[in-house]
N, C-alpha and C positions, 0 to 999 in steps of 0.2 A: 530612520533607520528601521524603526518597527514595522513600518509598512512594507518595506522590502522583505522582511523576514516572513510576514504574513503572506506576501505574494508568492514567495520561494515555496513556502510549506504547502499553499494551494497548488502549486504547480508539480510539486513532488507527489502530493497526495492523489492528484488525477493520474499522474503517471503510474503509480502504484496500483491505482484501481483498474487502469486499462489492462496491464500487464496480469494482474490476478483474474480478471474477468476473461482474458484471454485464454486462461488454463494453467497460468504458472503458479507454483506453489508459494506460500508465504515465504519460505527460505529463499527461493530463487528470486522472488521479487526483491526481497531485502538485498540480496547479492547485487542485483542489477542497479538498484537505486542507492546503494551505499549506505543503508542504515541497518540497524539491528532488527532482529525478529520481532521483538516487542514493540519498537517504535513503528515498524512497519504495519503490524496488526493494529496498532491505534490509528495509523493514518488510513487504513482500509476502513475501519468502524467508522471514523469521523466522515469519510466519503459515503457512507450509508450502504456499504458493500455487505452482503450476506456472507459469511464466512462459512465455507464448505466444511463437511465433517471430515475427520481425518480419513485417508484412504480414496481421497478424490470425488469426483463427481458421481452422483447416484445412478 
């Protein structure tokens, strides 16, 4: 069972990273993957994604 949860987390983490890197906000990414803002931010950090400053892209 633990292996499945890890696999699911990796899949969701990759999906979150893809959405965020395509330009979605953390809030909209969280909404699309069905997780809270905080969990989504943690998943993005785990994926090695650099979080944008508030206000969007430079």
